[in-house]
N, C-alpha and C positions, 0 to 999 in steps of 0.2 A: 651247823656247818654250811659254809657259803655255797658249796656245790649242790647240796640238797635243796636249798631255797632258790637256786638259779640266780644268785647274786654276783657271780663271777663276771669279770669283764668291765668294760667302760660303761658307767651308769648313764652317760648322756647319749650313747649311740645304740644301745641294745634294748629293745622293748622287753625282752625276756628278763634281762638283768634289772630293769626298772620295776617290773612287776614283782620280782623276787625281793628287791629291796623294800618295797611297800609291805610285802608279807612279813618280812623280818621286823620292820618297825612296828607293825600291828601286833606281832607276837610279843615283842618286848613291852609294848604298852599294856597289853592284856596281862602279862605277868606282873607288872608293877601295880596295876589296878587290883589284881587278885591279892597280892601281898598287902596292899593298903587296907583292904577290907578285912583280911585275916588278922592283921595285927592292930587294927584301929588307928592307923597312921594316915596322914595325908599323902597324896601322890608325891609331892615334893619331899616329904620326910623320908619316904621309902628310897627315893633316888639319892638323897643325901646320905642315908645310912649305907646303901650299897656302895657309894663312892668312897666312904670312909673305909669300908672293908677291903675294897680293891687296893686302895692306897696302902693300907696296913699290910696287905699280902705282897706288896712290891710292884703293883701295876699302877701306871699313871696315865 
């Protein structure tokens, strides 16, 4: 949730939003890294498979 991570607002003017955005990106990166180790896939392969699933579910 964006409000929990303090990502709301304009990313260029709010230091709090910038820090929240960096936290969010770090969290996503850590999740992808965890999944790559768990399933023996490369970082890129995890992203590719997640993208396929999101497209399959109707998100683009």
